[in-house]
N, C-alpha and C positions, 0 to 999 in steps of 0.2 A: 504494500500500500504506500502511495506517495505522500509527501507532506501535505500536498494540496488536498488529497482525499481525507487525510486526518483532520485538516482544518474544516472541511465540509461537514464531516461527521460531528465534530464538536459544535459547529454552528447549528446543524439540523437538530441535534439532541436538545439544544436549548430552546427551540421553537415551541410555542404554546400548542400548536396543532401537530400531533404526531403524524397524521396522515400526510400533511403538506411536507413535513420533514422527510418522510419516507419517499415521497415522489421526487424530491430534490436529490436524495441519495441514489435512487434508481437511475436517474438520468446519467449521473457521473459513473456509477459502478458498472452499468452496462457497457459504457465506453471503455473503461479500464479493463474489464474482463475480456472484451473483444480484442483489444490490443494485445493482451497477454496471450490469449489462445492462438492468435495469428502469428505470434513470434516464435511459437514452438515448432521445431522441426519434427518430422515423423518419428525419429528416434527418441527425441526428448519427450514427445507426447506419450509414446509407448512406455518409456521408463517411468514417467510420472503416474500413469494409470496403474502400472504394476506395483509401484510403491504404495499408492493409496489402497489397492486391493490387499496388500500385505498387512496394512493396519486394520482393514475392515473384516478380513476373513475370520479372525478368532471370535468376532461378535455374531457371526452368521452361522447358525446351526444348519448343517447340510440338508436335513429333512424338513426344514421349516418352510412354510408358505412365505415367499419373499416378494415384496412389491418393489419394482424398479420404475424407471421412466425412460422414454425415448429422448435422448439428449439432443439439444440444438447443437449447432456447429461449435458453439463457444462454451457449452457446459461440460463438466467432467462426466465421462461415460461411466455409468454404474455397472455395465456388464461384467468387467473383470472382477469386480468385488463379489459378484454372485456366481462366478463361473463354476464353483464347486457344488452348487445347490443341485440336489437330485430331483426335486419336484419341478413342475413347470412354473416358470416365473409369472407374476401378475403385473399388468400394466394399467394405468389410469384409462377410464372409459367414460364418455359422456354421451347421453342420448340426444341432448340438444343443449344449447348454450345456457338455458335456465336450469338444467338438471344438476343435481349434486354429483360429485365425482364418485364413481364406482371403480372397482378393479375387476378385470377379467383376464383369463389365461392368455399368455402370449402365444402368438401364432401368426398367420398372415395379417398384415397391417393395412389399414385404410384411413384416409383423411377423416377426421372427426369434425364436429361443429366449430372447434377452435382452430381448425387447419393443422392440428397436430396429428401425427399418425397414431392410431389406436387399434386394438383388436376388433374383429368383426362382432356385430351385435349378437351373433349366435355363439360366441365363445363363452365357456363356462365362467360364471361369476365366482369370486372368492374374496376372502378377507385376509390381507397379509398379517402374519405374525411378526414379521420384521419388515420395516419400510425404509427404503433408501430414498432420501428426499433431495430434490434439486433446490438451489438457492442462488441469490445474487450476492449475499454477504452473510457472514455469521460471526459470532463472538466465541471466545474460548469457553464461555459459560453456557452455551447452547442456544442463545438467541439467534433467530433467523430472519432475514429479509428476503421475501419471495418476489415474484413478478407483480403482485398486486391484486390478483384475482381472488385470493382468499380460499382457494379450493382445498388446499391441504389443511389449513386451520379449521375449516368447517368439517372436513372429513374426520380429523382427529378429535374434534369436539364431540361428534356423534359417537365415535368409538369409545371415547371416555365416558360419555353418558350411559353407554351400554355395558360398561365394565369390561371392555375387550381391547383396551388400548395396546397397539403394537409397540415393539421396540423401534425407536426412530433414530436413523443415522443420516445426518446431513453430509453431503459430499461437496467439497469445495477445492478449487485451486488455492494455493497458499496466499496468492494476492487478494483473495476474497475475504480473508480474515481481518476483522476490524476490532478496535478496542471496545466499542459500545454501539448500540443501536437504539433508536426510539422504539418504545413499546406501547402496545394497546392491549386492553383487557383480554381480547380473544387470541392474542399471539401465543402459540404453543411452543414451549421450550423443548428442544430436541434432546434426546438422551445422550447422543454422541455427535461429534463433528469429526470427520475424517478428511485429511488433506494428504498430498503426496509425502509431506515431511513429518506429519504428526497425527496423533489421536488425542482428542479432547473429550473428557468425560470420565465417569458417568455424571449426568446432571439430573436435576429434578428433586 
């Protein structure tokens, strides 16, 4: 993280409106994440993903139901972290834009209502016992800044209300770790944060 990013975080944290503070952070952090991801050579990217997988693997029971995500070009790919899992992986699925996020078994992928690739509507539904979570930024104490849709926070709130909360592991490049983030009441603290260089947690 650059000194400019640190200054922005300090300024955003002090704003009265956490939502506005988060929006300011997202604009800057998307740009810095993109620049970092594009700077990696193929060899460097593979080494970083393997290092992150080494930190995450001890947390992921091979026979567990594991939820991952289809990464964008700039997000850290969760697949190496769950490569040793013996059950079929689960991916986010949306019926339409107003639908809550569900999880369905990975298989052939099709564009969903958010233009992200997702399983077919006929794929078997399931609830992850371990959930690998994408993010824009995270802290060493488990705070997460997402894209702003709130899908993961609402999903985890529903699972918590049902008493079936999964183990949550946020995945980040090291450049996405920040000292602090603005928080709102519905923000869900992640159990662990994994980067190529470190494992943070447990939290909660």
